N, CA, C and O atoms as a Tinker XYZ file with bonds, in Angstrom:
   320  protein
     1  N     27.222000  -83.965000   19.252000    73     2
     2  CA    26.725000  -82.754000   18.639000    64     1     3
     3  C     25.864000  -82.019000   19.675000    63     2     4     5
     4  O     25.020000  -82.621000   20.340000    81     3
     5  N     26.091000  -80.739000   19.792000    73     3     6
     6  CA    25.349000  -79.937000   20.753000    64     5     7
     7  C     23.906000  -79.769000   20.300000    63     6     8     9
     8  O     23.588000  -79.870000   19.115000    81     7
     9  N     23.049000  -79.511000   21.269000    73     7    10
    10  CA    21.631000  -79.323000   20.982000    64     9    11
    11  C     21.414000  -78.186000   19.978000    63    10    12    13
    12  O     20.580000  -78.300000   19.079000    81    11
    13  N     22.157000  -77.100000   20.128000    73    11    14
    14  CA    22.030000  -75.956000   19.229000    64    13    15
    15  C     22.421000  -76.333000   17.797000    63    14    16    17
    16  O     21.761000  -75.919000   16.844000    81    15
    17  N     23.475000  -77.104000   17.648000    73    15    18
    18  CA    23.913000  -77.549000   16.328000    64    17    19
    19  C     22.880000  -78.471000   15.690000    63    18    20    21
    20  O     22.598000  -78.364000   14.497000    81    19
    21  N     22.313000  -79.381000   16.490000    73    19    22
    22  CA    21.272000  -80.281000   15.973000    64    21    23
    23  C     20.056000  -79.487000   15.508000    63    22    24    25
    24  O     19.474000  -79.781000   14.464000    81    23
    25  N     19.684000  -78.492000   16.281000    73    23    26
    26  CA    18.533000  -77.669000   15.943000    64    25    27
    27  C     18.777000  -76.898000   14.642000    63    26    28    29
    28  O     17.889000  -76.791000   13.797000    81    27
    29  N     19.979000  -76.370000   14.497000    73    27    30
    30  CA    20.324000  -75.637000   13.271000    64    29    31
    31  C     20.322000  -76.573000   12.066000    63    30    32    33
    32  O     19.812000  -76.221000   11.002000    81    31
    33  N     20.889000  -77.756000   12.233000    73    31    34
    34  CA    20.915000  -78.737000   11.158000    64    33    35
    35  C     19.497000  -79.154000   10.774000    63    34    36    37
    36  O     19.186000  -79.265000    9.588000    81    35
    37  N     18.647000  -79.383000   11.753000    73    35    38
    38  CA    17.251000  -79.746000   11.479000    64    37    39
    39  C     16.540000  -78.639000   10.702000    63    38    40    41
    40  O     15.775000  -78.919000    9.779000    81    39
    41  N     16.794000  -77.375000   11.077000    73    39    42
    42  CA    16.188000  -76.244000   10.353000    64    41    43
    43  C     16.669000  -76.196000    8.913000    63    42    44    45
    44  O     15.878000  -75.968000    7.998000    81    43
    45  N     17.971000  -76.411000    8.709000    73    43    46
    46  CA    18.525000  -76.402000    7.350000    64    45    47
    47  C     17.923000  -77.511000    6.492000    63    46    48    49
    48  O     17.593000  -77.291000    5.327000    81    47
    49  N     17.783000  -78.696000    7.070000    73    47    50
    50  CA    17.194000  -79.809000    6.325000    64    49    51
    51  C     15.728000  -79.534000    5.993000    63    50    52    53
    52  O     15.268000  -79.866000    4.900000    81    51
    53  N     15.010000  -78.942000    6.908000    73    51    54
    54  CA    13.599000  -78.607000    6.665000    64    53    55
    55  C     13.480000  -77.540000    5.581000    63    54    56    57
    56  O     12.607000  -77.635000    4.717000    81    55
    57  N     14.344000  -76.529000    5.614000    73    55    58
    58  CA    14.324000  -75.493000    4.597000    64    57    59
    59  C     14.659000  -76.065000    3.229000    63    58    60    61
    60  O     14.112000  -75.621000    2.219000    81    59
    61  N     15.549000  -77.043000    3.187000    73    59    62
    62  CA    15.925000  -77.666000    1.921000    64    61    63
    63  C     14.728000  -78.350000    1.278000    63    62    64    65
    64  O     14.603000  -78.352000    0.053000    81    63
    65  N     13.839000  -78.935000    2.095000    73    63    66
    66  CA    12.630000  -79.575000    1.570000    64    65    67
    67  C     11.616000  -78.543000    1.110000    63    66    68    69
    68  O     10.800000  -78.831000    0.235000    81    67
    69  N     11.652000  -77.351000    1.682000    73    67    70
    70  CA    10.647000  -76.341000    1.400000    64    69    71
    71  C     10.917000  -75.573000    0.115000    63    70    72    73
    72  O      9.976000  -75.115000   -0.534000    81    71
    73  N     12.152000  -75.426000   -0.259000    73    71    74
    74  CA    12.498000  -74.606000   -1.411000    64    73    75
    75  C     13.012000  -75.469000   -2.552000    63    74    76    77
    76  O     13.695000  -76.468000   -2.329000    81    75
    77  N     12.682000  -75.082000   -3.763000    73    75    78
    78  CA    13.226000  -75.757000   -4.932000    64    77    79
    79  C     14.390000  -74.912000   -5.429000    63    78    80    81
    80  O     14.207000  -73.752000   -5.797000    81    79
    81  N     15.575000  -75.488000   -5.441000    73    79    82
    82  CA    16.726000  -74.713000   -5.902000    64    81    83
    83  C     16.642000  -74.482000   -7.406000    63    82    84    85
    84  O     15.865000  -75.133000   -8.103000    81    83
    85  N     17.440000  -73.559000   -7.888000    73    83    86
    86  CA    17.369000  -73.153000   -9.293000    64    85    87
    87  C     17.698000  -74.293000  -10.253000    63    86    88    89
    88  O     17.088000  -74.399000  -11.317000    81    87
    89  N     18.642000  -75.136000   -9.894000    73    87    90
    90  CA    19.006000  -76.258000  -10.762000    64    89    91
    91  C     17.828000  -77.235000  -10.893000    63    90    92    93
    92  O     17.529000  -77.708000  -11.989000    81    91
    93  N     17.172000  -77.530000   -9.782000    73    91    94
    94  CA    16.004000  -78.422000   -9.807000    64    93    95
    95  C     14.859000  -77.787000  -10.583000    63    94    96    97
    96  O     14.165000  -78.470000  -11.335000    81    95
    97  N     14.659000  -76.488000  -10.404000    73    95    98
    98  CA    13.586000  -75.792000  -11.118000    64    97    99
    99  C     13.841000  -75.809000  -12.626000    63    98   100   101
   100  O     12.914000  -76.031000  -13.404000    81    99
   101  N     15.082000  -75.578000  -13.043000    73    99   102
   102  CA    15.413000  -75.629000  -14.476000    64   101   103
   103  C     15.161000  -77.025000  -15.046000    63   102   104   105
   104  O     14.624000  -77.160000  -16.145000    81   103
   105  N     15.548000  -78.064000  -14.300000    73   103   106
   106  CA    15.354000  -79.441000  -14.769000    64   105   107
   107  C     13.864000  -79.768000  -14.873000    63   106   108   109
   108  O     13.428000  -80.359000  -15.861000    81   107
   109  N     13.084000  -79.387000  -13.860000    73   107   110
   110  CA    11.638000  -79.643000  -13.893000    64   109   111
   111  C     10.993000  -78.897000  -15.045000    63   110   112   113
   112  O     10.154000  -79.453000  -15.755000    81   111
   113  N     11.377000  -77.642000  -15.237000    73   111   114
   114  CA    10.805000  -76.841000  -16.314000    64   113   115
   115  C     11.125000  -77.438000  -17.680000    63   114   116   117
   116  O     10.274000  -77.443000  -18.569000    81   115
   117  N     12.333000  -77.934000  -17.853000    73   115   118
   118  CA    12.708000  -78.582000  -19.120000    64   117   119
   119  C     11.860000  -79.828000  -19.353000    63   118   120   121
   120  O     11.402000  -80.063000  -20.472000    81   119
   121  N     11.645000  -80.630000  -18.312000    73   119   122
   122  CA    10.815000  -81.834000  -18.448000    64   121   123
   123  C      9.362000  -81.476000  -18.756000    63   122   124   125
   124  O      8.756000  -82.063000  -19.652000    81   123
   125  N      8.800000  -80.516000  -18.018000    73   123   126
   126  CA     7.408000  -80.106000  -18.255000    64   125   127
   127  C      7.241000  -79.520000  -19.652000    63   126   128   129
   128  O      6.224000  -79.753000  -20.304000    81   127
   129  N      8.225000  -78.766000  -20.111000    73   127   130
   130  CA     8.173000  -78.173000  -21.452000    64   129   131
   131  C      8.172000  -79.266000  -22.511000    63   130   132   133
   132  O      7.416000  -79.198000  -23.480000    81   131
   133  N      9.017000  -80.270000  -22.325000    73   131   134
   134  CA     9.073000  -81.383000  -23.282000    64   133   135
   135  C      7.732000  -82.101000  -23.358000    63   134   136   137
   136  O      7.255000  -82.408000  -24.450000    81   135
   137  N      7.120000  -82.372000  -22.208000    73   135   138
   138  CA     5.829000  -83.070000  -22.187000    64   137   139
   139  C      4.736000  -82.199000  -22.783000    63   138   140   141
   140  O      3.918000  -82.687000  -23.563000    81   139
   141  N      4.704000  -80.911000  -22.429000    73   139   142
   142  CA     3.685000  -80.009000  -22.981000    64   141   143
   143  C      3.803000  -79.943000  -24.503000    63   142   144   145
   144  O      2.790000  -79.891000  -25.200000    81   143
   145  N      5.028000  -79.945000  -25.019000    73   143   146
   146  CA     5.246000  -79.879000  -26.464000    64   145   147
   147  C      4.784000  -81.145000  -27.176000    63   146   148   149
   148  O      4.548000  -81.119000  -28.384000    81   147
   149  N      4.653000  -82.247000  -26.452000    73   147   150
   150  CA     4.128000  -83.461000  -27.063000    64   149   151
   151  C      2.626000  -83.354000  -27.310000    63   150   152   153
   152  O      2.106000  -84.000000  -28.219000    81   151
   153  N      1.930000  -82.559000  -26.524000    73   151   154
   154  CA     0.477000  -82.447000  -26.604000    64   153   155
   155  C     -0.004000  -81.148000  -27.252000    63   154   156   157
   156  O     -1.133000  -81.073000  -27.736000    81   155
   157  N      0.852000  -80.130000  -27.258000    73   155   158
   158  CA     0.461000  -78.817000  -27.779000    64   157   159
   159  C      1.568000  -78.244000  -28.640000    63   158   160   161
   160  O      2.745000  -78.549000  -28.449000    81   159
   161  N      1.175000  -77.404000  -29.598000    73   159   162
   162  CA     2.145000  -76.604000  -30.322000    64   161   163
   163  C      2.312000  -75.329000  -29.515000    63   162   164   165
   164  O      1.416000  -74.486000  -29.482000    81   163
   165  N      3.437000  -75.192000  -28.878000    73   163   166
   166  CA     3.661000  -74.105000  -27.925000    64   165   167
   167  C      3.978000  -72.793000  -28.629000    63   166   168   169
   168  O      4.589000  -72.767000  -29.697000    81   167
   169  N      3.544000  -71.709000  -27.999000    73   167   170
   170  CA     3.852000  -70.364000  -28.451000    64   169   171
   171  C      4.538000  -69.663000  -27.285000    63   170   172   173
   172  O      3.881000  -69.249000  -26.330000    81   171
   173  N      5.855000  -69.533000  -27.364000    73   171   174
   174  CA     6.593000  -68.917000  -26.265000    64   173   175
   175  C      7.070000  -69.959000  -25.269000    63   174   176   177
   176  O      7.097000  -71.158000  -25.545000    81   175
   177  N      7.444000  -69.458000  -24.106000    73   175   178
   178  CA     8.033000  -70.314000  -23.087000    64   177   179
   179  C      6.998000  -70.825000  -22.086000    63   178   180   181
   180  O      5.925000  -70.242000  -21.927000    81   179
   181  N      7.338000  -71.911000  -21.424000    73   179   182
   182  CA     6.512000  -72.465000  -20.354000    64   181   183
   183  C      6.977000  -71.837000  -19.041000    63   182   184   185
   184  O      8.175000  -71.726000  -18.780000    81   183
   185  N      6.009000  -71.429000  -18.221000    73   183   186
   186  CA     6.335000  -70.857000  -16.915000    64   185   187
   187  C      5.990000  -71.835000  -15.805000    63   186   188   189
   188  O      5.015000  -72.581000  -15.901000    81   187
   189  N      6.784000  -71.825000  -14.769000    73   187   190
   190  CA     6.588000  -72.701000  -13.615000    64   189   191
   191  C      6.547000  -71.845000  -12.358000    63   190   192   193
   192  O      7.475000  -71.087000  -12.080000    81   191
   193  N      5.463000  -71.974000  -11.600000    73   191   194
   194  CA     5.321000  -71.253000  -10.341000    64   193   195
   195  C      5.117000  -72.266000   -9.234000    63   194   196   197
   196  O      4.330000  -73.202000   -9.377000    81   195
   197  N      5.818000  -72.082000   -8.143000    73   195   198
   198  CA     5.748000  -72.982000   -7.000000    64   197   199
   199  C      5.470000  -72.134000   -5.765000    63   198   200   201
   200  O      6.222000  -71.208000   -5.458000    81   199
   201  N      4.388000  -72.451000   -5.059000    73   199   202
   202  CA     4.079000  -71.705000   -3.836000    64   201   203
   203  C      3.579000  -72.670000   -2.767000    63   202   204   205
   204  O      3.053000  -73.742000   -3.064000    81   203
   205  N      3.755000  -72.261000   -1.530000    73   203   206
   206  CA     3.329000  -73.097000   -0.401000    64   205   207
   207  C      1.825000  -73.079000   -0.290000    63   206   208   209
   208  O      1.174000  -72.071000   -0.564000    81   207
   209  N      1.280000  -74.213000    0.118000    73   207   210
   210  CA    -0.144000  -74.322000    0.427000    64   209   211
   211  C     -0.241000  -75.088000    1.746000    63   210   212   213
   212  O      0.744000  -75.682000    2.185000    81   211
   213  N     -1.404000  -75.085000    2.378000    73   211   214
   214  CA    -1.529000  -75.819000    3.642000    64   213   215
   215  C     -1.183000  -77.302000    3.515000    63   214   216   217
   216  O     -0.711000  -77.913000    4.474000    81   215
   217  N     -1.415000  -77.882000    2.337000    73   215   218
   218  CA    -1.147000  -79.307000    2.135000    64   217   219
   219  C      0.264000  -79.589000    1.653000    63   218   220   221
   220  O      0.673000  -80.749000    1.609000    81   219
   221  N      1.016000  -78.564000    1.293000    73   219   222
   222  CA     2.365000  -78.766000    0.766000    64   221   223
   223  C      2.724000  -77.664000   -0.212000    63   222   224   225
   224  O      3.161000  -76.587000    0.193000    81   223
   225  N      2.542000  -77.929000   -1.509000    73   223   226
   226  CA     2.874000  -76.957000   -2.546000    64   225   227
   227  C      1.773000  -76.889000   -3.592000    63   226   228   229
   228  O      1.083000  -77.872000   -3.860000    81   227
   229  N      1.628000  -75.717000   -4.171000    73   227   230
   230  CA     0.778000  -75.516000   -5.336000    64   229   231
   231  C      1.725000  -75.294000   -6.499000    63   230   232   233
   232  O      2.503000  -74.339000   -6.494000    81   231
   233  N      1.669000  -76.162000   -7.493000    73   231   234
   234  CA     2.554000  -76.083000   -8.648000    64   233   235
   235  C      1.700000  -75.701000   -9.846000    63   234   236   237
   236  O      0.712000  -76.366000  -10.159000    81   235
   237  N      2.094000  -74.617000  -10.514000    73   235   238
   238  CA     1.331000  -74.140000  -11.674000    64   237   239
   239  C      2.236000  -74.051000  -12.888000    63   238   240   241
   240  O      3.350000  -73.533000  -12.817000    81   239
   241  N      1.735000  -74.567000  -14.010000    73   239   242
   242  CA     2.407000  -74.426000  -15.300000    64   241   243
   243  C      1.578000  -73.483000  -16.148000    63   242   244   245
   244  O      0.356000  -73.611000  -16.221000    81   243
   245  N      2.242000  -72.541000  -16.785000    73   243   246
   246  CA     1.561000  -71.592000  -17.664000    64   245   247
   247  C      2.242000  -71.598000  -19.016000    63   246   248   249
   248  O      3.466000  -71.506000  -19.114000    81   247
   249  N      1.426000  -71.708000  -20.068000    73   247   250
   250  CA     1.976000  -71.604000  -21.410000    64   249   251
   251  C      0.844000  -71.293000  -22.379000    63   250   252   253
   252  O     -0.326000  -71.563000  -22.109000    81   251
   253  N      1.223000  -70.722000  -23.509000    73   251   254
   254  CA     0.273000  -70.475000  -24.586000    64   253   255
   255  C      0.504000  -71.531000  -25.662000    63   254   256   257
   256  O      1.636000  -71.917000  -25.951000    81   255
   257  N     -0.589000  -71.979000  -26.238000    73   255   258
   258  CA    -0.500000  -72.987000  -27.295000    64   257   259
   259  C     -1.256000  -72.503000  -28.521000    63   258   260   261
   260  O     -2.322000  -71.895000  -28.420000    81   259
   261  N     -0.682000  -72.786000  -29.672000    73   259   262
   262  CA    -1.310000  -72.444000  -30.945000    64   261   263
   263  C     -2.367000  -73.485000  -31.296000    63   262   264   265
   264  O     -3.417000  -73.162000  -31.850000    81   263
   265  N     -2.071000  -74.737000  -30.965000    73   263   266
   266  CA    -3.027000  -75.807000  -31.267000    64   265   267
   267  C     -2.768000  -77.004000  -30.381000    63   266   268   269
   268  O     -1.710000  -77.140000  -29.766000    81   267
   269  N     -3.768000  -77.868000  -30.334000    73   267   270
   270  CA    -3.660000  -79.144000  -29.634000    64   269   271
   271  C     -3.213000  -80.181000  -30.658000    63   270   272   273
   272  O     -3.743000  -80.234000  -31.768000    81   271
   273  N     -2.247000  -80.997000  -30.287000    73   271   274
   274  CA    -1.799000  -82.070000  -31.164000    64   273   275
   275  C     -2.649000  -83.305000  -30.870000    63   274   276   277
   276  O     -2.609000  -83.853000  -29.768000    81   275
   277  N     -3.412000  -83.732000  -31.863000    73   275   278
   278  CA    -4.224000  -84.935000  -31.707000    64   277   279
   279  C     -3.443000  -86.133000  -32.220000    63   278   280   281
   280  O     -2.689000  -86.024000  -33.187000    81   279
   281  N     -3.624000  -87.260000  -31.579000    73   279   282
   282  CA    -2.873000  -88.456000  -31.917000    64   281   283
   283  C     -3.680000  -89.367000  -32.826000    63   282   284   285
   284  O     -3.792000  -90.564000  -32.560000    81   283
   285  N     -4.239000  -88.823000  -33.889000    73   283   286
   286  CA    -5.051000  -89.617000  -34.807000    64   285   287
   287  C     -4.239000  -90.715000  -35.482000    63   286   288   289
   288  O     -4.795000  -91.745000  -35.863000    81   287
   289  N     -2.942000  -90.514000  -35.636000    73   287   290
   290  CA    -2.116000  -91.537000  -36.285000    64   289   291
   291  C     -1.900000  -92.748000  -35.383000    63   290   292   293
   292  O     -1.377000  -93.766000  -35.837000    81   291
   293  N     -2.290000  -92.657000  -34.124000    73   291   294
   294  CA    -2.094000  -93.760000  -33.191000    64   293   295
   295  C     -3.346000  -94.622000  -33.027000    63   294   296   297
   296  O     -3.322000  -95.569000  -32.242000    81   295
   297  N     -4.417000  -94.334000  -33.724000    73   295   298
   298  CA    -5.691000  -95.046000  -33.542000    64   297   299
   299  C     -5.587000  -96.554000  -33.739000    63   298   300   301
   300  O     -6.248000  -97.316000  -33.034000    81   299
   301  N     -4.779000  -96.985000  -34.673000    73   299   302
   302  CA    -4.685000  -98.407000  -34.948000    64   301   303
   303  C     -3.765000  -99.168000  -34.023000    63   302   304   305
   304  O     -3.727000 -100.398000  -34.058000    81   303
   305  N     -3.035000  -98.468000  -33.209000    73   303   306
   306  CA    -2.073000  -99.116000  -32.315000    64   305   307
   307  C     -2.750000  -99.572000  -31.021000    63   306   308   309
   308  O     -3.676000  -98.920000  -30.541000    81   307
   309  N     -2.294000 -100.678000  -30.463000    73   307   310
   310  CA    -2.847000 -101.120000  -29.169000    64   309   311
   311  C     -2.450000 -100.138000  -28.074000    63   310   312   313
   312  O     -1.351000  -99.583000  -28.087000    81   311
   313  N     -3.359000  -99.934000  -27.130000    73   311   314
   314  CA    -3.065000  -99.032000  -26.018000    64   313   315
   315  C     -2.170000  -99.730000  -25.007000    63   314   316   317
   316  O     -2.246000 -100.943000  -24.810000    81   315
   317  N     -1.325000  -98.936000  -24.375000    73   315   318
   318  CA    -0.388000  -99.475000  -23.381000    64   317   319
   319  C     -1.060000  -99.638000  -22.046000    63   318   320
   320  O     -0.428000 -100.079000  -21.086000    81   319
């Protein structure tokens, strides 16, 4: 493999780590939405924002909730 080809391949692999493709973003958003719905009564959709930071990425979830779901029915159960 030529040096130029290796360099291009390395750039492509690095870019792949830097960006979240749409399929991955949809899957992550579905998972985060499911977890948020376990703790809150959601109003509207959950938003996911991903941006670069000096340490890697800043990941932000945004959503509105009508109420917090308390787990009072679990008080008698042993904790995991």
